[in-house]
C-alpha positions as CSV (number, residue, x, y, z in Angstrom):
1,M,26.1,-52.4,-66.4
2,S,29.1,-52.3,-64.1
3,L,31.7,-55.0,-64.2
4,T,31.2,-55.8,-60.5
5,Y,27.5,-56.3,-61.1
6,I,28.1,-58.6,-64.0
7,R,30.4,-60.7,-61.9
8,K,27.8,-61.1,-59.2
9,L,25.3,-62.4,-61.7
10,K,27.4,-65.6,-61.9
11,N,26.0,-66.6,-58.6
12,I,22.3,-66.0,-59.3
13,N,20.2,-69.1,-59.7
14,L,17.9,-68.2,-62.6
15,F,16.0,-71.3,-63.6
16,R,19.0,-73.6,-63.8
17,I,18.2,-75.4,-67.0
18,S,20.5,-76.9,-69.7
19,R,20.5,-76.1,-73.4
20,R,18.8,-79.4,-74.0
21,Q,16.0,-78.5,-71.5
22,A,15.6,-75.1,-73.2
23,K,15.1,-76.9,-76.6
24,K,12.6,-79.3,-75.0
25,N,10.7,-76.3,-73.5
26,Q,10.4,-74.7,-76.9
27,K,9.0,-77.9,-78.4
28,D,6.5,-78.0,-75.5
29,I,5.6,-74.4,-76.1
30,N,4.9,-75.1,-79.7
31,R,2.8,-78.1,-78.9
32,L,0.7,-76.3,-76.2
33,T,0.2,-73.3,-78.6
34,E,-1.2,-75.7,-81.2
35,D,-3.5,-77.1,-78.5
36,I,-4.8,-73.6,-77.8
37,D,-5.2,-72.9,-81.5
38,G,-7.1,-76.2,-81.9
39,L,-9.3,-75.2,-79.0
40,A,-10.1,-71.9,-80.6
41,T,-10.9,-73.6,-83.9
42,R,-13.3,-76.0,-82.3
43,L,-15.0,-73.1,-80.6
44,E,-15.4,-71.3,-83.9
45,N,-16.9,-74.4,-85.4
46,G,-19.4,-74.8,-82.6
47,L,-17.8,-78.0,-81.4
48,L,-17.2,-76.6,-77.9
49,D,-19.1,-74.3,-75.6
50,L,-19.0,-70.8,-77.2
51,D,-19.7,-69.0,-73.9
52,A,-17.3,-70.9,-71.7
53,E,-14.9,-68.0,-71.5
54,L,-17.7,-66.1,-69.7
55,S,-17.1,-68.1,-66.6
56,E,-13.9,-66.1,-65.9
57,E,-15.8,-62.9,-66.5
58,A,-18.5,-64.0,-64.1
59,I,-15.8,-64.4,-61.4
60,R,-14.5,-60.9,-62.1
61,I,-18.0,-59.5,-61.9
62,K,-18.8,-61.2,-58.6
63,Q,-15.7,-59.7,-57.1
64,Q,-16.7,-56.2,-58.3
65,L,-20.2,-56.8,-57.0
66,S,-18.9,-57.8,-53.6
67,K,-16.7,-54.7,-53.4
68,A,-19.7,-52.4,-54.4
69,K,-21.9,-54.0,-51.8
70,R,-19.4,-53.3,-49.1
71,Q,-19.2,-49.7,-50.2
72,H,-23.0,-49.5,-50.2
73,T,-23.1,-50.7,-46.5
74,Y,-20.5,-48.2,-45.5
75,L,-22.4,-45.3,-47.1
76,K,-25.7,-46.4,-45.6
77,S,-24.0,-46.4,-42.2
78,K,-22.8,-42.8,-42.7
79,L,-26.2,-41.7,-43.9
80,Q,-27.9,-43.2,-40.8
81,S,-25.5,-41.2,-38.6
82,V,-26.3,-38.0,-40.4
83,E,-30.0,-38.6,-40.2
84,N,-29.8,-39.3,-36.4
85,N,-28.1,-35.9,-36.0
86,L,-30.8,-34.2,-38.0
87,N,-33.5,-35.7,-35.9
88,Y,-32.1,-34.1,-32.8
89,N,-34.4,-31.3,-31.7
90,F,-33.0,-28.2,-30.0
91,S,-35.5,-27.3,-27.2
92,A,-36.8,-23.8,-26.8
93,T,-35.6,-22.1,-23.7
94,T,-37.7,-19.0,-23.5
95,Q,-40.0,-20.4,-20.9
96,D,-37.0,-21.6,-19.0
97,F,-35.7,-18.0,-18.9
98,E,-39.0,-16.8,-17.4
99,Q,-38.7,-19.5,-14.7
100,L,-35.1,-18.5,-14.1
101,H,-36.0,-14.8,-13.7
102,K,-38.9,-15.7,-11.4
103,F,-36.5,-17.4,-8.9
104,F,-33.5,-15.2,-9.6
105,P,-34.8,-11.6,-10.2
106,D,-31.3,-10.2,-10.5
107,T,-30.3,-12.5,-13.4
108,N,-29.3,-10.7,-16.7
109,I,-31.8,-12.4,-19.0
110,Q,-30.8,-10.3,-21.9
111,S,-27.2,-11.6,-21.9
112,I,-28.4,-15.2,-21.6
113,A,-30.8,-14.6,-24.5
114,T,-28.0,-13.2,-26.6
115,I,-25.9,-16.4,-26.0
116,E,-28.9,-18.6,-26.7
117,N,-29.5,-16.7,-30.0
118,F,-25.8,-17.5,-31.0
119,H,-26.3,-21.1,-30.2
120,N,-29.4,-21.2,-32.4
121,K,-27.5,-19.7,-35.3
122,I,-24.7,-22.3,-34.9
123,S,-27.4,-25.1,-34.8
124,D,-28.9,-23.7,-38.1
125,I,-25.5,-23.8,-39.8
126,L,-24.9,-27.3,-38.5
127,I,-28.3,-28.5,-39.8
128,S,-27.6,-26.9,-43.2
129,E,-24.3,-28.8,-43.5
130,L,-25.9,-32.0,-42.3
131,N,-28.5,-31.7,-45.0
132,M,-25.8,-31.1,-47.7
133,E,-24.0,-34.2,-46.4
134,K,-27.2,-36.2,-46.5
135,K,-27.8,-35.2,-50.2
136,R,-24.2,-36.1,-51.1
137,L,-24.4,-39.5,-49.4
138,E,-27.8,-40.2,-51.0
139,K,-26.3,-39.4,-54.4
140,Q,-23.4,-41.8,-53.8
141,I,-25.7,-44.5,-52.5
142,S,-27.8,-44.1,-55.6
143,D,-24.8,-44.4,-57.9
144,V,-23.5,-47.5,-56.0
145,E,-27.0,-49.1,-56.2
146,S,-27.0,-48.5,-60.0
147,V,-23.6,-50.2,-60.3
148,N,-24.8,-53.1,-58.1
149,S,-27.9,-53.5,-60.3
150,G,-25.7,-53.6,-63.4
151,Y,-23.4,-56.2,-62.0
152,T,-26.4,-58.3,-60.8
153,L,-28.1,-58.1,-64.2
154,Q,-24.9,-59.3,-65.9
155,L,-24.6,-62.2,-63.6
156,E,-28.3,-63.1,-64.1
157,K,-27.8,-63.2,-67.8
158,M,-24.8,-65.5,-67.5
159,I,-26.6,-67.8,-65.1
160,Q,-29.5,-68.1,-67.4
161,N,-27.2,-69.0,-70.3
162,P,-27.4,-72.9,-70.5
163,Q,-24.1,-73.1,-72.5
164,I,-21.7,-72.0,-69.7
165,S,-19.0,-74.7,-69.5
166,K,-17.4,-75.8,-66.3
167,T,-14.2,-77.3,-67.8
168,I,-13.3,-75.5,-71.0
169,L,-12.0,-72.4,-69.4
170,S,-9.9,-74.3,-66.8
171,R,-8.4,-76.2,-69.7
172,Y,-7.6,-73.0,-71.6
173,A,-6.1,-71.4,-68.5
174,A,-4.0,-74.5,-67.7
175,L,-2.5,-74.4,-71.2
176,Q,-1.7,-70.7,-70.9
177,R,-0.1,-71.2,-67.5
178,Q,2.1,-74.0,-68.8
179,I,3.2,-71.9,-71.7
180,R,4.0,-68.9,-69.5
181,E,6.1,-71.1,-67.1
182,L,8.1,-72.6,-70.0
183,Q,8.5,-69.2,-71.6
184,N,9.8,-67.7,-68.3
185,Q,12.3,-70.5,-68.0
186,N,13.6,-70.1,-71.5
187,E,13.7,-66.3,-71.2
188,A,15.8,-66.5,-68.1
189,Y,18.1,-69.1,-69.7
190,F,18.8,-66.9,-72.7
191,K,19.3,-63.8,-70.6
192,L,21.7,-65.7,-68.4
193,A,23.6,-66.9,-71.5
194,I,23.9,-63.3,-72.8
195,L,25.1,-62.1,-69.3
196,R,27.7,-64.9,-69.2
197,K,29.0,-63.8,-72.6
198,D,29.1,-60.2,-71.3
199,V,31.0,-61.4,-68.3
200,L,33.7,-63.1,-70.5
201,N,34.0,-60.0,-72.7
202,N,34.2,-57.6,-69.7
203,N,36.7,-59.8,-67.9
204,E,38.9,-59.7,-71.0
205,K,38.5,-55.9,-71.1
206,L,39.4,-55.8,-67.4
207,R,42.4,-57.9,-67.9
208,V,43.7,-55.5,-70.7
209,V,43.0,-52.5,-68.5
210,E,44.7,-54.0,-65.5
211,T,47.7,-54.9,-67.6
212,E,48.0,-51.4,-68.9
213,Q,47.5,-49.8,-65.5
214,F,50.0,-52.1,-63.8
215,A,52.5,-51.5,-66.6
216,L,52.1,-47.7,-66.1
217,L,52.4,-48.0,-62.3
218,Q,55.4,-50.2,-62.6
219,T,57.1,-47.7,-64.9
220,K,56.4,-44.7,-62.7
221,V,57.6,-46.5,-59.5
222,N,60.7,-47.9,-61.1
223,Q,61.6,-44.5,-62.6
224,E,61.1,-42.8,-59.2
225,M,63.1,-45.5,-57.4
226,T,66.0,-45.0,-59.9
227,I,66.1,-41.3,-59.2
228,I,66.0,-41.8,-55.4
229,N,68.6,-44.6,-55.5
230,D,71.0,-42.6,-57.6
231,F,70.7,-39.7,-55.1
232,I,71.5,-42.0,-52.2
233,Y,74.3,-44.0,-53.8
234,S,75.4,-41.8,-56.7
235,G,74.9,-44.7,-59.1
236,T,77.2,-47.1,-57.3
237,Y,74.4,-49.5,-56.5
238,N,71.6,-50.8,-58.7
239,A,68.1,-49.5,-58.0
240,P,65.4,-51.9,-56.8
241,V,62.9,-53.1,-59.5
242,L,59.2,-53.7,-59.1
243,S,57.6,-56.1,-61.7
244,F,53.9,-57.0,-62.0
245,S,52.5,-60.1,-63.6
246,E,49.1,-61.8,-63.7
247,K,50.1,-64.1,-60.8
248,G,51.4,-61.3,-58.5
249,Y,54.5,-59.2,-58.3
250,D,58.3,-59.4,-57.8
251,F,60.5,-56.9,-56.0
252,F,64.2,-57.2,-56.1
253,T,67.6,-55.5,-56.7
254,P,69.4,-56.8,-59.8
255,D,72.7,-58.5,-59.2
256,D,72.6,-57.9,-55.4
257,T,70.9,-60.0,-52.7
258,G,72.6,-58.7,-49.5
259,T,70.6,-58.1,-46.4
260,G,71.4,-54.4,-46.3
261,I,70.4,-54.1,-49.9
262,A,67.1,-55.6,-49.2
263,Y,66.4,-53.1,-46.4
264,K,67.7,-50.3,-48.6
265,G,65.3,-51.3,-51.4
266,L,62.4,-51.2,-49.1
267,V,63.3,-47.7,-47.9
268,V,63.7,-46.6,-51.5
269,F,60.3,-48.0,-52.4
270,D,58.6,-46.3,-49.5
271,L,60.2,-43.0,-50.5
272,S,59.0,-43.4,-54.1
273,V,55.4,-44.1,-52.9
274,L,55.6,-41.1,-50.6
275,S,56.7,-39.0,-53.6
276,L,54.2,-40.3,-56.2
277,T,51.0,-40.5,-54.1
278,R,49.0,-38.5,-51.5
279,L,50.3,-40.7,-48.7
280,P,50.8,-38.1,-45.9
281,A,53.3,-40.0,-43.8
282,I,55.6,-43.0,-43.4
283,V,57.2,-44.7,-40.5
284,H,60.7,-46.3,-40.5
285,D,62.0,-48.2,-37.4
286,S,65.7,-48.4,-36.3
287,V,65.6,-52.2,-37.2
288,L,65.2,-51.2,-40.8
289,L,67.5,-48.2,-40.9
290,K,70.5,-49.6,-38.9
291,Q,71.0,-52.2,-41.7
292,I,71.9,-49.3,-44.1
293,S,75.3,-47.6,-44.4
294,D,75.9,-44.4,-42.5
295,E,76.6,-42.4,-45.7
296,A,73.3,-43.7,-47.2
297,I,71.4,-42.7,-44.0
298,E,72.6,-39.1,-44.5
299,K,71.1,-39.1,-47.9
300,I,67.9,-40.7,-46.8
301,L,67.5,-38.1,-44.0
302,E,67.9,-35.4,-46.7
303,L,65.1,-37.0,-48.7
304,Y,62.9,-37.1,-45.6
305,Q,63.4,-33.4,-45.2
306,K,62.7,-32.7,-48.9
307,S,59.5,-34.7,-49.0
308,G,57.5,-32.0,-47.3
309,K,55.5,-34.8,-45.5
310,Q,55.5,-36.3,-42.1
311,V,58.1,-38.9,-41.4
312,F,58.5,-40.9,-38.2
313,I,61.8,-42.6,-37.6
314,S,63.7,-44.0,-34.6
315,L,67.5,-44.3,-34.5
316,D,70.0,-45.2,-31.9
317,K,73.8,-44.4,-31.7
318,Q,73.2,-41.0,-33.3
319,N,76.9,-40.1,-32.9
320,S,77.9,-43.0,-35.2
321,Y,76.4,-41.3,-38.3
322,T,78.0,-38.6,-40.5
323,K,78.3,-35.0,-39.2
324,K,75.5,-33.8,-41.5
325,A,73.2,-36.7,-40.5
326,Q,73.8,-35.8,-36.8
327,I,72.9,-32.2,-37.5
328,I,69.6,-33.2,-39.3
329,L,68.7,-35.6,-36.4
330,E,69.5,-32.9,-33.8
331,E,67.3,-30.3,-35.6
332,T,64.4,-32.6,-36.2
333,S,64.3,-34.9,-33.2
334,V,61.2,-34.7,-31.0
335,L,62.0,-37.3,-28.3
336,K,65.3,-38.7,-26.9
337,L,65.4,-41.7,-24.7
338,N,68.4,-43.0,-22.6
339,P,68.9,-45.3,-19.6
340,N,69.3,-44.2,-15.9
341,G,66.2,-42.0,-15.8
342,G,65.9,-41.0,-19.4
343,E,63.4,-43.7,-20.3
344,L,59.9,-42.9,-21.7
345,F,58.2,-43.2,-18.3
346,G,61.3,-42.4,-16.2
347,R,62.2,-46.0,-15.5
348,S,62.9,-49.3,-17.3
349,W,60.1,-51.8,-17.3
350,G,62.3,-54.7,-18.6
């Protein structure tokens, strides 16, 4: 069972009963079971109606008899339809042909006779199939009538038995019904208790797994950020640190809280995620990059190129960066914007 599924079970309302109620249910089950056993003992000793339980059987037989009668009516209807078709008489047409020839001497009587002969053969085949269907239906009707007779005979024997009770079976059924209801409640209660225990066990397992995975993720990201930070600053600045806990996470640069360092840390983190994952692209705006020193920008641009992935950035004042940074920007730039007609849409909308 998946952990997600077990967690959902917390919200299922399965006979919300307490442990005290479950114990009471068990006592009631024991008491009702004793009542049934006592009822059976009294039946064996002849103190109660020995044939009372036949009343339930009588109800079942009546239901079967009603079903068989409906089937009998349906089969009789089909048989009547077949017999009606068999009673249809195909009229002889030889004399009609003679009358036809008398009034229309040029008529090809031979061709008409051939067609009529074909019709007669078809009618013979149809009659044969109707007779077969009639026999099959008669056999089914006979079988159903036998079943009906059997059910009717059983009912007659029960009705003739003077010992059939009107209350004993209902008493027995009521006891059984109460026992089943109490058993269902207790069964659901104990199953829910087991599931709750499983939830606690699995939540603990999940906590351990999450701790291990977050520790592994934390180590990989911090190692990658150290490598990237050292490339950018040659070890002169501390690398940012990512730390996970049960309550959340912390992201900071040790011994340095400057604004530029915060932006630098975010860029370093983004580059580490780009390197460690299948993330296909990142986007860095000028608001983020302009807070970082020009020398660091040059190294960051080199890392963009080495990543082999798509990187979208926007920078202004290109000439203020190092010579190498300007070369990279010139080779990789896609769009350049400037005032006095060089805006994106040819004019300023401000």
